Structure formats: structure tokens, C-alpha cells
N, C-alpha and C positions, 0 to 999 in steps of 0.2 A: 816425669824426673826422670834420673838414668837408673838402671836396676842396684847401682853400688852406691845414691846417693848420700850425700853426708849430711844433711839436713836431718834436725830434732823435732821431731810432734811434741809441741807443750802436752801437758798434763791432760790427758784426756780424759771428760768427764768432768771439768772442772768448774764448781759450784762460782757462779758470778756473787760480787760485793753483797748486793744484798740477800744472800740466800735464797731465794725464791725463784731459780733458773739457772741450767748450767749446760755448758756447751760440750757436743761430741766433736771428736776432731779425727783425722784422716791420721794413721798410726805414720806412715809411710812417707806422707809430704808435710803434713801439720796443719791442712786445710780445715777447714767449719766445715762438721758434715750436717749440723742442725742444731737450735738449741732448744729446750726442753723446760717444762715446769718443775721445778723442787717443792714435789706436792705435800703439802703438810697431816697433820696426822687427823686433821678434823675431816680434810678432803679425802685422803685414803678409807675413814671412814664410811665419807657417805657415797663411795664407788662401791664399796663390799655392800652397805644394805640395797643400791639398787641390782646389786650380781645376785642378793638375795630374793630379789621377785624375779630372777631372771630364773633362778635355780628349780624354783617352783614350776618354772611353765617349760622347762627344758627335759625334766625328770618326770614332767607326765606323758613325753610323747612317747609313740611306740619305738621298739627297738628299731623297728624299717624305718622309721621315721628319722631316728636321727641318727643311724645308717646311711640317709640320703643325705643328709645335711653336710656331716663330715665329710663326704665322698665329692660331695660339690666344692668343699674345701681346700680339699689335694686339689679339686683340677684346677681353682685358680691360683694356685701356688706353681703348680706345674705349670700350666701356659705362663707364668708371668716371671719362671725360673730365671729369663735372662735379666731382669732388672732388679730379682731380688741377689741372685749371685753378684752385679754387678754393686749392690748397695753393700752387701758382704765384704767382697775384696777391697771398698772403699773405707769402712768402719772399722772392718775386723784386720785386716792388709793380706788374706789369705788369694791364692793364685783360683782365679777363675775357674779352672777345671779343679779345684779342692770345692773351692765354695759349691760348684756342681752334685760332686760326691755328697757334701754336707746335704744338701736341700733333696736330692734324690734321696737320701735315708731317711729322712724324716717325713716325704712324701708315703714311703715306703708302710713305716710304722703308722702314719694315720690312718690306712687303710687295711692294715692287719687288725688296729683297734678296732676300727667301724665294722669290718666283716666280723669278728670274733666276738665280740662284747656280749651277743645274747645269747652264744653258745656257753659261754664261761660262766655268764653271771646269773641266768636265769632260775627258778627257785628249782629245787629237787626235793627229793624224797630221801630221807632217810630212816636206814632200820631202826627199831624201835628196842630191840630184845628180850627176854622175859617179862622181866619187871615189869615194864610199862608196855607190854602187846595190844593191850585194849586201846593204845593209844595212835593219832598217827604224828610223826615227827614229818618236820620239812626247813629248809633251808633257803636263807634266802640273802640278796646281796643288794644292799638297796643304798643308793648315795648319799654322801659325807653332805653335800650341800652348795658350799662355796669351797673351791680351794683355791691357796693361793701359792704362786708360782715364784718363787726368787731366781732370778736364770743366772748364767757364765756368761762369759764373754768369749772365751775360746772356741766353742762353739752353737755361737748364740741364736743357731736356726733347728740342728739336730735336737741337740741336751734338751732345753725346753720343753719340745716339743715332745720328747720321751712322757715328762707329765701331764703337759696338758692335752695330749692328743687321747690318754689313757681315761685322764680324769673328766674330759667330752664322753668320753664311749659312757662311762661308768655312768653317767646322767648329772654329773655336777656343773655347776657353772665354772667361771676360772676366772683369777684377776692372776694380770702376769706382771713382776716387778723387773724387768729387764736389768742385764748389768749396765750401769751408769756410761760404760766405752763401748755397748751397741745398742741404746735405745732407737736410733732409726731402726736398726731389724727386725726389735720387738713389735716396735708401732707398725711396719708394714704386714707383720703376723697376726697383728690381732685385725687392722682393715682387713686383712686377705677374706679373714671369716665373715666379715661383716656385708662385704660384697657376696660374699657365696650364699647370703640367707640373707638378701632384701628385706623379704617379709615376715622375719622375724618380729616380735611386738617387743621382747626387750634384748637385749645385747649380752648376750650368755657370757662373751670370753670379752675382758673388759685389763687395760693399761691402768699402771701407776708409775709415773715416773719419780724418779729422782736418786739420792744414792743411800748410803746407811742409815738413816735418818727414817727414808721411805722404809726401805725394807722392815725397820725394828715397827714403825706402824702398821705394814701388815701382818706382822706378828700378833699383835695387839690388837687388830680391829676385829676381833672376833670371827676367822675363818674359822672353817672346820677342819681342816687338814693348812700345815704347811710343806711343801715338798721342795728344796734347797739342791742347790750345785754349787758347790764353791771349796773355799779351804775350809781343812778340819778345826783351825781356830775361828773361822769365822763363823763357822754349824755350828759352835759353843755357845759363841753369842747368839746365833736365830733362838739355840735350845733354851739358853736365856731369859729371851723376851717371850718364848711359848710357854714357858713353865706357868707363871700367876696361874693362866687361866684353862694348865692343861690341854693345851693345845697340842695334836698331835703332830708329830713331825718325820720328815723324811730327809733322809742325811745321805746325799751324794757326794763325798770331800774325795781329797787330793790320792794318787797311788805314789809310788815308787817300785814301778814293775819291772818285774825280771824276764829276761829269758835264757834259758838254757839251753846247752845246746849238746849233744852227745856223741857219740864219738864215730858213731855211725849215721850221723845228720847227713844231708844233704845243704855239703857247707853252702855253694853257691845259691840255695833258696832260701840259708839261714841267715847269710851276710844281705840277703836281698830284701829280707822280713826287717832285720835291724834298722838296716837304714830308715825304711820307710815308717817303722813303729817310734822312732828315735826323733826323725829330724821334718818330717813331714809337719804341715803347721807350725813352723819351726820348733817344734818339740813340745809345744801350747797343748798339751793333751794329755788328759788324767789317765788315757789306759796306755800311753806312749809306753816304749820301750826305754829305762832308763840305767839296766844292767846287765850284763852281759855274765853267764858264766860259764865256759867255754872248756869240756874234757881237754888235759893236757896234753895229750896224744895229738890232737886234732888244732890245738893253740897257736900255732905260727901259722900253718896252712888259710885258719882265719882271719889272722889277723890280716895279711899279707891279701887274699881274697877283698877283703874290708878296704883294707887302701887301698887299692887296683881300683876296686868300683867306686868309689870315692871323685878319684881323678879323672877315671872312665865316662862316668855322667855328668863331672864338672858343676859338681853339687854348690849353687851360689845361690845366695838369700838377694830378695830385693823388690822390686816393686813394677818392672816390667813383664811380658810374654815370657820370658827367656828362665827367669827365676824359678828355682827349682821349691822356694818357701818364702814367705813377706816377711814382716820386722816384727815386734817384739808387740804387742796389740798394747801391752799396759808399759808405759817407760820403763816402770821401776822396775821391772822382771829382769831388766837388761841388767842391773843392779847384783841383782841374786844369782844370775849366770856365773857375771864375771869374779862376785864371792865364790863360790864351787870350784872355778876351774881354779883359780889361784890357792886354794885352801889344801886341793889335789894333788897341785904340783907343789906346791911348799911341804905337803905331807910324802915326798918322793914317787908321787906318782908322773907318767910319762904321756906328752902328748903328741900323738904320732900322725894326726891332722888333729889343725886348727892350733888353741893354748890360749897362750896369756892375751894374745893379742886379736883373737877372735871378736871380740864385743868391741861392736863400733857402732853404737847405739843409733838409730834403733834395732840397727841389723845383729846376729852373732852368725859367724863363721862355722860351720860342723864341724864337731871339737869329737874327738877320738881318746880319750884318754884308758893309759893302760899301768895296771898291779894300781889302784887307789887301797889306801887304807880303808877298810871294812865299818872304822870310825867318824871316817871323814865327810864332812857336808855334802859331797858330792855325790856319797851311796846312801847315807842315812836321811837326807832329806830331799824333797820333791824340788828337782830343778826347774823345772817348768819349760827347758829350752833345747836347742837343736847340739846336746851333749852325749855323750855315751858311756859310761865303765865298761871295761873288757877285763877277765879275770877269771885266768886260768885253775881248777881244780883237781882232785885225782882224779874224781870218779861220781859219778851222780847223786850220790849219799852227800857228800861233801856239798853238791851242786844246790838240793833242797835243801840243807839247813841254811846256808848261806841267803838262798831266796825267801825263807820264812824269817830269816832273823829280821824285820823290821816290825813297827805299830802298824804301818799300811795293811792292805788286803785285800787291792782291787783288782787288777785283771794280771795274765801271766802268761807266758808262753812256752812252751816245750818244741825243740826241733831234735827228731832223732826216729828209727824205727822200733825193732823190739825194746817194748818195755816202756812207750813214750806215754800211753795212756793211763800207765803205774804211776807214774811222777805227775802225770798232769793232776791226777786226784790228790796227790800228798800237798798239791801247792797250797799253803793259805791265804786266797785268795777266793773273791767271789765269782771269777770267772779266768780260762784258761783254753788259748788256742794250739791244737797239735798243728804242727807242720803249717801256722799263720801267726798272724799277729793279727789282733784286735777282730777278727773275724767274727767275736761272740754278736759283737753288737752290733752286726748285718744282719742278723737273724732274729724278724718281728720275733717271732713265739718263746725268745729264751729270756729271762728274766735278765736284768741288769744292774747288778750294785756291789760293797763289796763289805768287808769288816773292817773291826778293831777302829784305824786314823782313815779309814778307806768308807767311815760311813754305814748306815745299815738303812732297813727298808728297798724294795724293787722296784724300778721301771719297766717297763718293756714285757712283751708274751702275757699269760695270764693271770702270773703273780703281779704285774702290773697295775691289771684291771682291778684285780681285788684290794689292790694296795693305796686305791681311791673307792672302797665301796666299806660301808657295816654291813658285818654280817652279823644276821638277823635268826635265833632259831626259833621256830614255834611247835607247840606240841599239841593238841587237839584229841580230844578224848572221843573215841570210836564207840563204845561200849562202856558198860559196869559189870564187874563178876563179883560174884562172892567172895572172893578172896583179895579185897581190894590190902596193901599195904600201909599206904600213907593214912589213916584214917584213926583216932580213937574208938571206933567202932568196929573195926577190924576183927575178924572171925577168927576164933582159938587157935584153929588148923594151920593161918595161911604162914606164921613162923616156921613151922612144922616141914611144910612145902617148902620153901624157901632155903631152908637146911638142906634139906633132902639132895634138891637140884643143886647145890652149893657144892654138897660134899660126890656128886657122880660128876660133877662135868670140871670140877676141879681139885679137888679135896683126895681123888685115890694115888698112892703111889705108882708111877711108872718102872 
């Protein structure tokens, strides 16, 4: 079809009448990608039970052996990247180059996790202090067992791999439930792991398919942890399903990320970053830029440069090779974008690019909104579309206050020279890029996650490896002393010695 075709895809992930299967569709053209079974709770439980057998085998492998197998998996993905990118383009809708960037990042993270797991998670000795000086203390990070991963549709390779790769590197088996909108991509990833490890006696990475009820079944299946990526609303449902069994959860939810542009910023770079952060992947990015606060002294110049850049680049959505980004992967998301734009305009905002006619499902034209009230849905709610609001502020203090005036707290960005790092530290978000956008996601050694409505827990980096481990503290008595404090038969002088120690070490006035 043409870059700006008018065909509207049917609702992807639609359950068939018998509710035993569902269909995944191409969001651009509406063609069927594949049909998958909607697994019952009993079927999900059976997969988890088999995964538990695999977990025991996988955890018993040496660090080096797990690293070898994970790197072999990364190799299969790298060699099959063109096929995977074509599938991402077809089932998710993003352009091929953007699909490649997603695959590239995923492979980088798997490689980092594989190579760093032993260093981060190996047992280590811990100092005991005077009270337990006759004991040796150590800390171990043990595998949890079976980790359930509920993946999103917007980055169906990179995002779930931030949980899958690190959970596997930590010694766990994984059961993946991909989004019903991008199930074929999830199946490809799981099949690639099996292809990389044909000699494995157990299938360590498993797949379960279906919609919301399958996700609930996975939460209730007895897995040792759930790693969820999606909206805060759905995240609450996941937590509720996990609550009766006290199954721990990792929540990576949405965002309403802000960019702050200081008076001394490189405006050309800031404009380019704002466009990429807002428009790439049709704005369907949890750490995408949705709000820009620019200091008044450079506001007009920033807006002029922003408008000129959009016109020069001729940013357009579509399905062909010239498209800047693709369609809305989930058809209902176009309605959310339309509602936010309409509300912004009705509340006194101005569209300098796009606007009321920007939404032509399944595509949304780039939209830039000026001076939108801070209590409008376009500013308060996650839009998840190729729109951006721009507001002038008198200084950086006001910019920080407005940026932090949200329940979300995932990512953020600051453009400026003097004081930019200080501003970055004050932003209430799990991650901030200075003079860049989303750069933190590309650094495998950095943790990824948010605060507030954006969730809790971390993937990526050392924190991500520990997220999928159980800390185990062990002490071992090395020798006995005549002054044991924790016995009814302790020496009369024991407490006197301890009292004297406390006075000398801590009790003296300075």
C-alpha cells in the first residue's frame, strides 16, 4: 500500500468466537500475520511446571556455560536480524531501520548480561564487625527459579529482552507472554533461543500466548517473579493477580517524559532530539518526550527551528521506505491521541504543526502544540502518539517544578551547558539524559526503571541482574571465644566489654 494509505487494520489480537485462538494483524494494511492459541490457565500452569524442571538444569550450569549459550542466542538473533526486522515491521509497524535499532540494542543487552553475570552475582565476603568477629560472613545471589515476563507491543524485542536476558543470565528459566498484538515477534525470539541451544535437555525459555486472561493465568501459575511492562492501569491488575500468592513483581509502566531547554542550550541539537524523542516509533515510546519546557528567552527561536526542521525533514508516517515512522500499532491508541489533541485545542492551546486533522487512523501526522494548559489531558496523561507540547518558562526553577508536577517519573532530558547536570539530578525520574534523549536506554550497564506511576524495580545493568536473584546471607562460626554475647551462659565481663567498646567507638562527644 502507499505511504499514506487509508486502509484501517482490524483490531489486532482479536479473539476468535470460540476464544481458543486469536489473530495478529499487520497494523498498517490489516493483513493477517498469524493465528495463535489462547492458552487456558491449566495450559499455562503446565508450561510453568515444565519450565521449573528446566530452571533446575539451567541454574546448575557454570557461569561460563550459561554465558556461552546466551552469546550463541545473541548470535542467532544477529544473523537473523533481517528476518526479525521484517517481522517487526510487519507486525508492529515500525520502519525497518528503527526495527534494526531495536534488535541491535536487544543483542547488546543480552551480551552485557551474559558477560557480567558472574562478576555481579558471584558470592562475596562481607565484613562482620566486632560483635561477630569470630564468624565469617558471605552474600550470595541465587536464581529465583521461573520468571514470568509479560511483554509490551511498542518495543516487542528490546523491552522484554531487558527482563528475559538478565533473568536468564542470573540463572532462571523464563516464561514469556508477549503482547497479543506482537505475538509472532515473541515466538521468533523464543525459537531463536531453542535454535541456539539444540543440545539443551530442557526448554529454558518458554512461550505462552493469549490476551489478558493468559497474563492473569501466568501471574497465578506459581512463577517466582513477574516482570511486567505496560500501562499503570494494567500493572495494578497484574499486582492484584499476584497479591494472593505474594508473587513479587517488577513494574515498568508508562511515562510523561519532559525535556527542559535552558537559555544556553544548543537549540539545533535540542530541536533534533525533541523530534526524535517525540515522533520516533509514532510516539509509542514509554521514555519518549511528550512535554518540552523552554526558557522564555529562547522560546521563539526554539519554536521557529522546530517548525522549520519538521518541514525540512518532511516528517510523515507511512508503511513505505520513505516514512519517518509507522502506524499506531494498537488501533484504539489513535482515539487517545485524537482526544488529547482536541482537548488541548479546546482549552486554548495552538497547533503549529498538525492538529485537529492529524489523526487519520492508523496514522497520525506529527503534531506540535503550544501553550497547552498544564491540567489538560495532553499534558497530564500519557499520549503515546507523535505529539509534543511546548511551553515557555521564566527560568529553570519553573521548568523543574512543571516537569516534576506529574504522577509519572520514568525518563527525562535536559539541554543546556552550565548547570544542566544539577537540573538533571533534581528531576523526579528514574533516568535522565543531558544533551541527548533516551541515551540511558542504550547503555547496558545502567539500570532502567521509574518511580510513581511509572513503576518500580529495575532492568538492565547490575541492578537488573540482581532484580532476578534472591539474596542469601550466610554466616559461619570460625572459632569460639570466652566472651560469647548470645548465650545464657555468657561470661559476666562480656557486657562490660561491649559497653566499653560502644563508649569508645560512638559515645564520646566530638
